[in-house]
C-alpha positions as CSV (number, residue, x, y, z in Angstrom):
1,M,-86.0,-72.1,60.6
2,Q,-83.4,-73.9,58.4
3,A,-83.7,-73.8,54.7
4,I,-84.1,-77.2,53.1
5,K,-81.2,-78.0,50.7
6,P,-82.3,-79.3,47.3
7,F,-81.2,-82.8,46.5
8,V,-78.4,-82.8,43.9
9,S,-78.1,-86.0,42.0
10,M,-74.8,-87.3,40.7
11,P,-74.4,-87.8,37.0
12,A,-75.0,-91.5,36.0
13,P,-71.8,-93.5,35.4
14,V,-71.0,-94.1,31.7
15,T,-70.1,-97.6,30.7
16,K,-68.6,-98.5,27.3
17,K,-67.0,-101.6,25.9
18,Y,-63.7,-101.3,24.1
19,G,-62.2,-104.6,22.7
20,H,-62.2,-107.1,25.6
21,L,-62.5,-104.4,28.3
22,T,-65.4,-102.6,29.8
23,V,-64.7,-99.1,31.1
24,T,-67.0,-97.3,33.5
25,A,-66.4,-93.6,34.0
26,S,-68.1,-91.7,36.9
27,R,-67.9,-88.7,39.2
28,T,-67.1,-89.2,42.8
29,V,-69.0,-87.8,45.7
30,E,-66.1,-85.4,46.4
31,G,-66.3,-84.1,42.9
32,G,-63.4,-86.2,41.5
33,Y,-63.3,-88.6,38.6
34,A,-63.2,-92.4,38.7
35,I,-62.3,-95.0,36.1
36,N,-63.2,-98.7,36.7
37,V,-62.1,-101.3,34.2
38,Y,-63.4,-104.8,33.8
39,A,-62.4,-107.9,31.7
40,G,-65.6,-109.8,31.9
41,A,-66.6,-109.8,35.5
42,E,-63.1,-109.3,36.8
43,R,-62.1,-105.8,37.9
44,I,-58.6,-104.9,36.7
45,D,-57.2,-102.9,39.7
46,A,-54.0,-101.9,37.8
47,L,-56.2,-99.8,35.4
48,C,-58.7,-98.4,37.9
49,S,-58.1,-94.9,39.2
50,T,-59.6,-91.9,41.0
51,T,-58.3,-88.4,40.7
52,A,-59.5,-84.8,41.1
53,D,-57.5,-83.7,38.0
54,R,-59.8,-83.7,35.1
55,D,-57.0,-83.6,32.5
56,L,-55.3,-86.6,34.0
57,Y,-58.6,-88.5,34.1
58,R,-59.3,-87.7,30.5
59,A,-55.8,-88.7,29.3
60,R,-55.9,-92.0,31.3
61,Y,-59.4,-92.8,29.9
62,A,-58.3,-92.1,26.3
63,A,-55.1,-94.2,26.7
64,I,-57.1,-97.2,28.1
65,R,-59.7,-96.8,25.3
66,D,-57.1,-96.5,22.5
67,H,-55.1,-99.5,23.7
68,A,-58.2,-101.6,24.2
69,R,-59.5,-100.8,20.8
70,Q,-56.2,-102.1,19.3
71,G,-57.0,-105.5,20.9
72,H,-54.4,-105.3,23.7
73,T,-55.1,-107.5,26.7
74,A,-55.7,-106.0,30.2
75,E,-52.0,-106.7,31.1
76,Q,-50.7,-105.1,28.0
77,V,-52.9,-102.0,28.5
78,A,-51.7,-101.8,32.2
79,A,-48.1,-102.1,31.0
80,H,-48.5,-99.2,28.5
81,I,-50.5,-97.0,30.9
82,N,-48.3,-97.6,34.1
83,A,-44.9,-97.7,32.4
84,P,-44.3,-93.9,32.5
85,A,-45.3,-93.8,36.2
86,V,-43.1,-96.7,37.1
87,A,-40.2,-95.1,35.3
88,A,-40.8,-91.8,37.0
89,V,-40.8,-93.4,40.4
90,A,-37.6,-95.3,39.7
91,E,-36.0,-92.1,38.4
92,A,-37.1,-90.2,41.5
93,E,-35.7,-92.9,43.8
94,Q,-32.4,-92.7,42.0
95,V,-32.3,-88.9,42.4
96,I,-33.1,-89.1,46.1
97,T,-30.6,-91.9,46.7
98,R,-27.9,-90.0,44.7
99,S,-28.7,-86.7,46.6
100,L,-28.5,-88.4,50.0
101,A,-25.2,-90.0,49.1
102,D,-23.8,-86.6,47.9
103,I,-24.9,-84.9,51.0
104,A,-23.5,-87.6,53.3
105,T,-20.1,-87.6,51.5
106,T,-19.7,-83.8,51.2
107,G,-21.0,-83.0,54.7
108,Q,-23.6,-80.5,53.6
109,F,-25.7,-81.3,56.6
110,R,-25.3,-80.5,60.2
111,Q,-25.2,-83.4,62.7
112,V,-25.9,-81.1,65.6
113,R,-28.9,-78.8,65.6
114,P,-28.1,-75.1,65.2
115,T,-28.8,-72.9,68.2
116,M,-31.5,-70.3,68.4
117,A,-28.9,-67.7,69.4
118,G,-27.1,-68.3,66.1
119,A,-23.8,-69.7,67.5
120,H,-23.5,-71.8,64.4
121,L,-23.2,-68.6,62.3
122,T,-20.3,-67.1,64.3
123,P,-16.6,-67.3,63.1
124,L,-14.4,-70.0,64.5
125,T,-13.2,-69.4,68.1
126,G,-9.6,-69.9,69.2
127,P,-10.2,-73.4,70.7
128,Q,-12.2,-74.4,67.6
129,Q,-9.4,-73.3,65.2
130,K,-6.8,-75.1,67.5
131,A,-8.9,-78.3,67.2
132,I,-9.1,-78.1,63.5
133,N,-5.4,-77.4,63.1
134,A,-4.7,-80.5,65.3
135,H,-6.3,-82.9,62.9
136,R,-4.6,-86.1,61.9
137,A,-5.5,-87.3,58.4
138,G,-8.7,-85.2,58.5
139,V,-9.8,-86.5,61.9
140,V,-9.8,-84.5,65.2
141,Y,-9.8,-86.5,68.4
142,V,-10.9,-85.6,71.9
143,G,-7.9,-84.9,74.2
144,D,-4.9,-82.7,74.5
145,G,-7.1,-79.7,75.3
146,I,-9.7,-80.5,72.7
147,T,-13.1,-81.1,74.4
148,A,-16.2,-82.9,73.2
149,A,-18.0,-79.6,73.4
150,T,-15.6,-78.0,71.0
151,L,-16.1,-80.9,68.5
152,R,-19.9,-80.5,68.9
153,A,-19.6,-76.8,68.1
154,L,-17.6,-77.6,65.0
155,A,-20.2,-80.1,63.9
156,R,-22.9,-77.5,64.6
157,K,-21.1,-75.1,62.2
158,G,-20.8,-77.8,59.5
159,Y,-17.0,-78.3,59.8
160,G,-17.2,-82.0,60.5
161,T,-19.1,-85.2,61.3
162,L,-19.0,-86.5,64.9
163,T,-18.1,-90.1,65.8
164,F,-19.8,-91.5,68.9
165,E,-18.9,-94.4,71.2
166,G,-21.0,-96.5,73.6
167,R,-24.6,-96.4,74.7
168,R,-24.4,-92.8,76.0
169,K,-23.0,-91.7,72.6
170,R,-19.9,-90.2,74.0
171,V,-18.1,-88.0,71.4
172,V,-14.8,-89.6,70.3
173,S,-13.8,-87.7,67.2
174,L,-14.7,-85.4,64.4
175,A,-14.1,-86.2,60.7
176,L,-13.6,-82.9,58.9
177,T,-15.8,-82.1,55.9
178,K,-14.6,-80.1,52.9
179,Q,-15.6,-76.9,54.8
180,G,-13.4,-78.1,57.8
181,M,-10.4,-78.9,55.6
182,A,-10.8,-75.5,53.9
183,A,-10.6,-73.9,57.4
184,V,-7.3,-75.7,58.0
185,K,-5.9,-74.6,54.7
186,A,-7.1,-71.0,55.3
187,V,-4.9,-70.8,58.4
188,A,-1.9,-72.5,56.8
189,A,-1.9,-70.0,53.9
């Protein structure tokens, strides 16, 4: 026989008026915290939020309350409350964009997936070193004993970025990265 679970009631929402705004604070069914803000009968979506973080909930509620008490309109309160979040998102987007640009220009990524056997970790082979030494202005082309497989292996090791041609993505050349140019200089020295 199953035990009957007692009915647990949710705490009643608390509604208070601050300036022109009415703020309702409540607990969610999942145990989180919700804030709903109204200007008359109109719900101000930019100020409403739900979170499981009690400190964030309390800070947001206090900020809405304080700005509303100062007589700010709903738009002004939203601008004050959401400005740090908008700035943080913009900053994060700049960092991501800058990071991707740095990675793409410095060649810190591998265009060809590393092998499970660890071939990408081995030293350069003779044909690979020959291909790197045959570069013209930092680009190694297929031909004269340099195969597409050799260029793929170099790309797998991070020495360059492949250039493809056609629908079947035939390997045409490899643009050497800083690591690839360092390998050329290492042999020349």
